[in-house]
Every structure is written in C-alpha cells, then in structure tokens.
C-alpha positions in Angstrom: 133.4 117.0 170.2 134.9 118.3 173.0 132.8 120.3 175.1 134.6 123.4 174.9 133.9 123.3 171.3 130.2 123.5 172.4 130.1 126.7 174.4 130.9 130.1 172.5 129.5 133.3 172.3 127.6 134.6 170.1 128.8 137.9 168.1 127.3 140.9 170.7 126.1 138.5 173.0 127.9 138.8 176.2 126.5 135.3 177.7 128.3 131.9 175.8 125.4 130.1 173.4 125.2 125.8 173.3 126.1 124.9 170.0 126.2 121.7 168.1 126.1 120.6 164.4 123.2 119.1 163.4 124.1 115.6 161.4 123.6 115.4 157.9 120.6 113.4 157.2 118.6 115.3 160.0 119.6 118.6 158.3 115.9 118.5 156.6 114.1 118.1 159.6 115.5 121.5 160.5 114.8 123.6 158.1 118.2 123.3 156.2 119.8 124.4 160.0 123.5 122.6 159.7 123.9 123.9 163.7 122.0 124.7 166.9 122.9 127.6 169.2 120.8 127.9 172.0 121.6 130.7 175.3 123.6 129.5 178.4 122.1 133.0 179.9 125.9 133.4 181.6 128.6 134.9 181.3 131.0 132.9 183.8 132.6 130.1 181.3 133.1 127.8 183.8 129.3 127.9 184.5 129.1 127.6 180.9 130.6 124.4 180.5 128.1 123.2 183.5 125.4 123.6 181.8 126.0 123.1 178.0 125.6 119.3 179.1 122.4 119.5 179.8 121.6 120.9 176.9 123.7 118.6 174.5 122.2 115.8 176.2 118.9 116.4 175.3 119.7 117.7 171.7 121.2 114.0 170.9 118.2 112.5 172.4 116.3 115.4 170.1 118.6 113.8 167.2 117.6 110.4 168.1 113.9 110.9 168.9 114.0 112.3 164.5 116.3 109.2 163.0 112.8 107.1 164.8 110.6 108.7 161.8 109.0 107.5 159.1 107.2 108.6 155.8 104.1 107.7 156.8 102.1 104.9 153.8 98.8 104.8 152.8 98.1 101.8 155.1 99.0 104.2 158.1 96.3 107.1 156.8 93.8 104.7 156.4 94.6 103.2 159.9 94.5 106.8 161.3 91.1 107.8 159.6 89.2 104.9 161.1 91.0 104.8 164.7 90.1 107.9 165.2 86.1 107.3 164.2 85.7 104.4 166.2 87.6 106.7 169.1 85.1 109.7 168.4 81.8 107.3 168.6 83.1 105.0 171.0 83.4 108.8 173.3 80.0 109.8 172.5 78.4 106.2 173.3 80.0 106.6 176.9 79.0 110.0 177.3 75.6 109.2 176.2 75.7 106.7 179.0 77.0 108.7 181.7 75.4 112.2 180.7 71.1 113.0 179.7 71.3 114.4 176.9 71.0 118.1 176.6 69.7 120.6 174.0 73.4 122.8 174.7 75.2 119.6 173.7 73.0 119.5 170.5 73.7 122.1 169.3 77.7 122.9 170.6 77.3 119.9 168.1 76.2 121.2 165.9 78.0 124.3 165.6 81.0 122.1 165.6 79.5 120.1 162.6 79.5 123.6 160.5 82.8 124.9 161.8 84.7 121.5 160.7 82.4 121.3 156.7 83.7 125.6 156.7 87.6 124.3 157.7 87.6 121.3 155.3 86.3 123.9 152.4 89.2 126.2 153.0 91.5 124.2 154.0 92.1 125.0 157.9 93.2 122.6 160.1 93.1 124.2 163.6 90.4 122.2 164.4 91.1 118.8 164.7 94.8 119.2 164.7 95.0 118.1 168.2 94.4 114.5 166.8 96.3 115.0 163.7 99.2 115.3 166.9 98.4 112.4 168.8 98.4 110.2 165.5 102.0 111.6 164.6 103.4 110.9 167.5 101.9 108.0 168.7 102.8 106.5 165.4 106.3 108.5 164.7 105.6 109.4 161.2 107.5 112.3 159.7 105.3 114.9 159.2 105.8 118.5 159.9 102.7 120.7 160.2 101.6 123.2 157.5 103.3 120.5 154.8 101.1 118.3 152.7 100.9 115.4 154.1 99.8 117.1 157.1 97.1 118.6 155.6 96.1 115.7 153.7 95.7 113.5 157.4 94.1 116.2 158.8 91.5 115.9 156.1 90.9 112.9 157.0 90.8 112.7 160.4 88.3 116.0 159.8 85.9 113.9 157.6 86.8 110.5 160.0 85.1 113.6 162.8 82.1 114.4 160.2 81.0 110.9 159.9 81.6 110.3 163.8 79.2 113.4 164.2 76.7 112.0 162.2 76.3 108.7 164.2 76.4 110.5 167.6 73.5 112.2 166.0 71.6 109.1 164.8 72.4 107.0 167.9 71.0 109.6 170.6 67.9 108.9 167.8 67.8 105.6 168.5 69.2 104.6 165.1 72.7 102.5 166.2 72.1 101.1 162.4 74.4 104.0 160.6 77.3 103.3 158.9 79.8 105.4 157.2 79.3 106.9 154.1 82.2 109.1 153.9 84.1 106.3 151.3 87.5 107.4 152.7 85.9 106.6 156.2 86.6 102.8 156.4 88.3 100.0 157.9 91.5 99.1 156.9 91.6 96.1 154.2 93.2 94.5 157.3 91.2 95.3 160.1 87.4 93.4 160.5 84.1 95.5 161.0 83.4 94.1 163.8 84.7 94.0 167.1 84.8 90.9 169.7 82.8 90.4 172.0 85.0 89.9 175.7 86.8 87.1 175.7 86.5 85.7 171.4 89.4 88.4 170.2 91.2 85.5 167.5 93.7 85.2 170.3 91.6 84.6 172.7 90.1 81.9 171.2 93.0 80.4 170.0 93.9 79.8 173.7 90.4 78.1 173.9 91.2 75.8 171.2 94.7 74.8 172.9 92.8 74.2 176.5 91.0 71.6 174.7 93.4 69.8 172.3 96.5 70.4 175.3 98.0 66.5 174.4 97.5 67.2 170.5 100.8 68.5 170.1 104.3 69.3 171.9 104.3 72.8 174.1 106.6 74.4 171.6 104.6 73.6 168.8 101.5 75.5 170.5 104.0 77.9 171.5 104.8 78.3 168.1 101.9 78.4 166.1 100.3 80.8 169.0 102.9 83.0 167.7 102.0 82.8 164.1 98.2 83.4 165.3 98.9 85.9 167.2 100.6 88.2 163.6 97.7 87.0 161.9 95.6 89.0 164.7 97.9 91.8 164.6 97.9 91.5 160.6 93.5 92.0 161.2 93.6 94.0 163.9 93.7 92.1 167.1 90.6 93.3 168.4 88.6 91.9 165.4 85.6 89.8 165.6 86.6 85.9 164.1 84.8 86.7 161.4 87.8 88.2 160.1 89.0 85.4 159.3 88.0 84.6 155.6 89.3 83.8 152.9 89.9 87.3 152.2 91.8 87.7 155.0 94.1 84.6 154.6 94.7 85.2 151.0 96.3 89.2 151.6 97.6 87.1 155.1 99.9 84.6 152.8 100.9 87.3 150.3 102.2 89.4 153.4 104.0 86.7 154.5 106.1 86.3 151.3 107.7 89.8 152.8 107.8 88.1 156.2 112.2 88.4 157.2 113.5 85.3 158.4 114.4 84.9 162.2 112.1 88.2 162.7 112.3 88.0 166.5 115.7 87.2 167.1 116.4 90.4 165.1 117.1 93.5 167.1 115.7 95.8 164.4 112.3 94.2 164.7 111.7 94.4 168.6 108.5 95.7 169.4 107.4 96.1 166.1 103.7 94.5 164.8 104.0 92.6 161.9 102.7 95.7 159.4 105.8 97.4 161.3 108.8 94.5 160.3 107.7 94.2 157.0 107.7 97.9 156.3 111.4 98.3 158.0 112.6 95.4 156.3 111.4 96.7 153.6 114.5 99.4 154.1 116.6 96.5 156.0 116.7 93.8 153.3 116.6 91.5 155.7 115.7 87.4 153.3 112.5 87.1 153.7 111.1 83.3 154.5 110.4 80.3 152.1 107.5 78.8 150.8 107.8 75.8 152.9 107.6 78.2 156.2 105.2 80.1 154.7 103.1 76.7 154.4 104.1 76.2 158.0 102.4 79.4 159.1 99.5 78.6 157.1 99.2 75.1 158.9 99.7 77.0 162.3 95.8 78.2 161.1 94.6 75.4 160.0 93.3 73.2 162.7 93.0 76.6 164.5 90.0 76.8 161.8 88.6 73.6 161.4 87.9 73.9 165.1 86.0 77.6 164.8 83.9 75.8 162.2 83.3 72.9 164.6 82.4 74.8 167.0 80.2 77.1 165.0 82.6 80.1 166.2 82.9 80.4 161.3 80.8 78.8 158.7 83.6 77.7 156.5 86.9 76.2 157.0 88.8 79.6 155.5 92.1 77.6 154.8 90.8 75.0 152.2 93.1 75.6 148.8 95.4 77.9 150.7 98.2 76.5 150.9 101.4 76.8 148.5 102.2 74.0 146.2 106.1 73.2 146.4 107.7 71.2 144.2 109.0 68.5 146.9 112.1 67.9 145.2 113.3 71.0 146.1 112.8 69.8 150.0 115.4 66.6 149.5 118.0 66.4 151.7 120.9 64.2 150.7 123.7 61.8 152.6 127.2 62.9 152.7 129.6 61.3 150.6 132.5 59.6 151.8 134.6 62.3 150.2 132.4 64.9 151.8 132.8 63.6 154.9 136.7 63.0 154.6 136.9 67.2 153.6 134.4 67.9 156.7 136.5 65.6 159.4 140.0 67.0 158.1 139.0 70.6 157.6 140.5 73.2 160.0 137.6 73.1 162.4 138.7 69.4 163.5 142.4 70.0 162.8 143.5 73.5 164.0 141.7 76.8 162.1 142.7 80.5 163.0 139.8 81.1 165.8 136.4 82.0 166.5 135.1 83.3 163.0 137.6 82.1 160.9 136.9 78.8 161.8 137.7 77.7 158.0 140.9 78.7 157.6 143.9 76.9 159.1 146.0 78.3 162.2 146.7 76.6 165.4 144.3 77.0 167.1 142.6 73.7 168.5 138.1 74.5 168.8 136.9 71.6 171.3 133.7 72.5 172.3 130.7 72.0 170.8 131.3 73.1 166.9 133.8 70.4 167.1 131.8 67.8 169.0 128.1 68.4 167.4 129.3 66.6 163.7 130.8 63.6 165.6 128.2 62.6 167.6 125.7 63.2 164.8 127.5 61.5 162.5 127.2 58.0 165.2 123.9 58.5 166.4 121.8 60.1 163.5 119.9 62.4 166.5 118.4 65.8 165.7 120.9 69.0 165.8 118.5 70.7 168.4 118.3 67.2 170.2 122.3 67.0 170.8 122.2 71.0 170.5 120.2 70.9 174.3 121.4 67.8 175.5 121.8 68.4 179.6 125.0 67.3 181.7 122.6 63.9 182.7 121.6 63.2 179.7 124.6 61.5 178.9 124.8 58.7 181.6 125.6 54.9 181.3 122.9 52.0 182.2 123.6 48.8 182.6 127.6 49.9 181.9 126.5 51.4 178.4 127.0 54.9 177.5 123.9 56.2 176.3 122.6 60.3 175.2 119.2 60.2 176.6 117.2 62.3 174.4 114.1 63.8 176.2 112.0 66.8 176.4 112.7 66.4 180.8 114.8 69.1 181.9 114.4 73.1 181.4 114.0 75.0 178.3 113.7 71.6 176.5 111.7 69.9 173.6 111.4 66.8 171.2 110.1 66.8 167.9 107.6 63.8 168.3 106.6 62.0 171.4 108.5 58.8 169.7 111.7 60.9 169.8 112.2 60.5 173.3 114.5 57.7 173.1 117.9 56.4 174.6 120.5 56.1 172.3 123.8 54.0 172.7 126.9 56.5 172.2 129.0 54.2 169.3 132.8 53.0 170.1 133.9 55.7 167.9 132.5 58.8 169.8 134.5 57.0 172.9 137.8 56.9 171.8 137.7 59.7 170.5 137.4 61.3 174.0 133.9 62.4 173.9 133.2 60.7 177.8 136.5 62.9 178.5 135.1 65.9 177.4 132.1 64.9 178.9 133.9 65.1 182.7 135.1 68.2 182.0 131.7 69.5 181.1 130.2 68.5 184.1 133.1 69.3 186.8 133.1 72.8 185.5 129.1 72.6 187.5 128.0 73.4 183.4 124.5 72.6 183.3 124.4 71.8 179.7 126.7 69.2 177.8 127.1 72.3 175.6 127.5 75.6 177.7 128.5 77.8 174.8 125.1 77.2 172.8 122.9 80.5 173.3 118.8 79.6 173.1 117.6 82.0 170.3 114.1 84.4 171.0 111.9 81.2 171.0 114.1 79.3 173.5 115.4 77.1 170.9 119.2 75.5 171.3 119.6 74.9 167.7 119.8 78.5 166.1 123.1 79.9 166.0 124.7 75.9 165.4 122.5 75.7 162.7 123.4 79.0 161.2 127.2 78.7 161.9 127.1 74.9 160.2 125.5 76.7 157.3 128.0 78.5 156.8 130.9 76.8 157.7 130.1 74.0 155.3 130.0 76.9 152.7 133.2 77.6 154.0 134.8 74.6 153.3 133.0 73.7 149.6 130.9 70.6 151.0 127.4 72.6 150.9 126.8 73.7 147.6 123.1 73.7 147.5 120.2 73.3 150.0 120.5 69.1 149.7 123.0 69.4 152.1 122.6 70.9 155.5 123.1 69.7 159.4 120.6 67.5 158.8 122.3 65.1 156.7 123.8 63.5 159.0 120.7 61.8 159.5 120.6 60.4 156.5 123.8 59.7 156.7 123.3 57.1 159.4 119.9 55.7 158.2 122.2 55.0 155.0 124.8 53.2 157.1 122.5 51.0 159.0 120.9 49.5 155.5 124.6 48.7 154.4 124.8 46.9 157.9 121.9 45.0 156.5 118.9 46.1 158.9 115.2 47.0 157.7 114.4 50.7 157.9 111.5 49.4 160.8 114.6 48.5 162.6 116.5 51.3 163.0 113.0 54.1 162.8 113.1 53.9 166.9 116.7 54.5 167.7 116.2 57.8 164.9 113.1 58.5 167.1 110.7 57.9 164.5 107.5 55.8 165.7 105.1 56.0 162.3 106.1 55.3 159.1 103.9 58.5 157.6 106.9 60.7 159.8 109.5 59.4 156.6 107.4 57.2 154.2 109.5 54.1 155.4 109.5 53.5 158.2 106.9 51.0 159.9 105.7 50.8 164.1 107.8 48.6 166.2 107.8 47.6 169.4 110.5 49.6 171.8 114.0 48.1 170.7 116.2 46.4 173.3 119.2 48.3 174.7 121.2 45.3 173.5 120.1 45.1 170.8 119.9 49.2 170.2 124.4 49.0 170.9 123.9 46.2 168.2 122.9 48.9 165.2 125.1 51.6 166.4 127.7 49.9 166.6 126.8 48.7 163.0 127.5 52.3 161.7 130.8 52.3 159.3 132.1 55.0 156.7 134.9 54.3 154.4 136.6 57.4 156.8 139.5 57.6 158.8 139.0 59.5 162.2 142.3 58.2 164.1 144.1 62.1 163.3 141.3 63.0 166.2 142.7 61.0 168.9 143.3 62.3 171.7 
C-alpha cells in the first residue's frame, strides 16, 4: 500500500490522519475494527507523509505481536497459579530475613487478605490485575481484560495469593510445614513439589554423571543425551528436585514424546520454545512426530543416568525399569538393494542428466557432480555410513603406501563416528578411480574447500548426515526404488556386506572394514585383529555387482 493512501483527512478536521487496514485475522482482537486511525497533528501534507512512517511501523509491530498470542491451556493456568504462589511465598521469606516483623505489616497483610476474599466473592479483579498482566505478557496469552478467561486467571491468582498469605503468617510464627489447602493451588502434573539444592538440579546432576563416565560413550552421544535430559527437565520443571524423576513423571514424559515433532531443533517455527510449547505449537503446525524407535532412544538417554542416580543414592529405585516400548523388530529390518534397484538408481536422471535442483528425479540436461552424485557411488563400494562419508575432510582421502584410502575418523572439526571401532581405513575401490572420484577430489582440494563435499551443511546438532539423508529418502521414492522403510541409504551397507559374502569372506573377516568391532554390534560380527591394508584392498576389490557403470566413466 502506498504511503499516500495511509494519510487522509477525516470529515470536520483540518489535520491529517494516519490510517491502516486491520488484517482480517486480527480484526476480532481490535473489537471488530477494520481500520486504525490516528491524528498526525499537522495540516501540512508533506509533513504528514513523514510522520506517518513511525506510526505505520508501530502498527505493523503491534500486528506481529498480536499474532504471537495464543489461547491459554489448562497447563498454562495451572503453571501460572503455582508460580504465583511460589513467588509470593519466596518474596515473603526474603523480606522476613531482611526486615524485622512488625505489627503494621501484620495488619496490612490481614487487610489485604480480607479484601482479596471480598473481591473473590464479587468477581472484582483490581487487587490481582498486576499479576494477571504479568502472566499474559510473559506467556503471550490471548486473554482480553474483562473476558471470562481473564476473570478465571484472576480468580486462580487471587486464590494463590491467599494461600501465600496463609503460608507467610504460619512462617512468621515459626511453622514451615504448611502446604496449600486450596485444591486449585497445586504443582502442575509436570512440576516437582520440591526444589533442587544448588548444584543438584536434574541437568546439573547429569553433567556430574557425564564427568564421572566421560569415556563411556562418544562426545556426540553425550551431547545428544544431554539434550534429552534437558527436555525432561523442562517437562518436570528445570528447578525440580531429582525426586521428580519417578515412574509417574517418566510415564507422562513418554506419553508426551508421542507428540514430539521430528527434527524439532531444526525447525524455525519452534526456535526458542520449551518442551511443552513445542508440542502445543505442533498441534497446529502438524509436523510428523518421532517414531517409537526414536522414543526408545530418548528413554535410553535417561536409562543409564537413572541407574547412576540410584547407585549414588540420589533416588531409591531406577524408574526406567519396564519403561521402554516394545517394538516389532521386523519393522526395523533394512534390506540390501537388488540388482534391478541398483540399475534403476544409477541410470536415473541424477546420474545421467536431470532437470536441476529440486527436480533431480526428472530427466534433463543438467549433470550433477556434487555430493548427490558421489555419495551413493562411494557407499556402494565402501559400505561406509552416510554420516561418515558426508563429513569427510579433504585430508581424509589420501594415499597410504601408494593406495588411495578413505580415513574414517573423528579427528578434525565437527566430526563424529558411531563407536571407537568405527574409526578405520577403507581402500578406494578401483571402480571409484575409474569413475573419476580422485579427479573430483583434486578439484575440491584445489578450490581450498575443507571438506570433500562442501555443499553439505551441518544440521542444528552439528551432524552432516541430516541434509543428504532427507534428500536420498525423497529421491529413492521419486524414482520408485524406495517403496517402504526396508530400503534407505543405509541399504548400501547391507549391499556391500552381501557382496563380501558372495566373494567368500566370513562376517568376522569384513566386520572391521565396515567399522564393527564386536559381534554384538550386528549379532554376526566377531572380534578380530586389525586387518592389514593389503588384505583390506583385496576385500574391497572383491566387491562386485551385476551392474554396468561404464556410462558414467568420464
């Protein structure tokens, strides 16, 4: 809208006015008004066009703020009531320590209590409106003053205030055992009754657990587990005593995880939101939620922590017992690619000519030669995990005793491996050399890039597998190779394992090449000594498929 159309004269006035239409979705919040007007206090048109800018900016900011508001939930009201009660009791305790008790203060408190009770009986909100205004602003609640929702909030806060006054009177007489008698003044279901001592909040205890068990898992696993513990702490109350970790709270947390959106940390719409706020927001957004398998991973992050808490006498029992979900293991099976699927994949548009970005599955004359092209080929002849390949540094591809190898390692900025045994040297298959991978690597190195696949951006957790994982899931579906969960990028590892078996190698022989050090990793692999480089070359070169890639040779 042109600025001139936001400046107008009203009938009977010589001054100019600012005017702006109220968006349809906000008109209810403005009492049904369709337009806002404000005097610019000037008769000069040129001056009016200058003054209107600030007012328009103010109105647009106001629109944005109103769109941030949301309807209050029962959880919001419960939390606000309990928080107000706790804050008032804490304030009174602080004043008691600083100031001597006085008859004047007692009389004021008695008078305030009487007035509050009278206001509750009549529905008057003046004495508690300050607290209601604070809650509404802090939580961004869509509550208009004078509305039934406002009256309910004020009633709850007034009842909390009365309970706080009762506690103050009891404590002034030396009785610190009192608890709220009003049923509406209680901790929300997700908040512990007790407050942690300094240094003993749930997250602080987890950090202590990590310090004692630092070498138990990789730094990335610690980081991921801490995020889960932080979510649980937000659920029960970040200041909650460790006793909040019990069967009931974990049961309720598990139930809420069924509503937790996939990749919430990577979603801008959830930025800065706490656990419950994300779930409430996603009820409107509708982002897919995490799977039972992922829920078990979240619970697993709490499991060893709970065992440590029990062994160190912070809690009396491990509440994680029988807490995990029963998952049909058949649903977790990953299958290798068939020869037909491999042929379909490597003769698809991404490899022979596509329409371009975001249309890679459609035929065209664009030749893609970045990570989208190379990751499947390298995985097909190495069996490396997607995350291992996506994070490779340029220096991780090099010659050792005249043999080109991939060095899978956690050494270097922002890298990780699944387990310690995942760190390994994998020779480059001669087919990758024929396909021109070393030439590609040389170009990337000459460009000064740090990583072999510089186009891959790390996700919010710092992992490089997120973007390519999503891309290949969509691409395999787009070309008809992926029809269910059994086929995914991880299928390349199973395809390579089958190729090793066809070549006559036992599972325990090729396990180190795939980055497995124990039989328990897959249920098949045995513990073996490090395989010499020459033997690894022999193994890798034994990988063969009923597949012709000559059309991809440079």
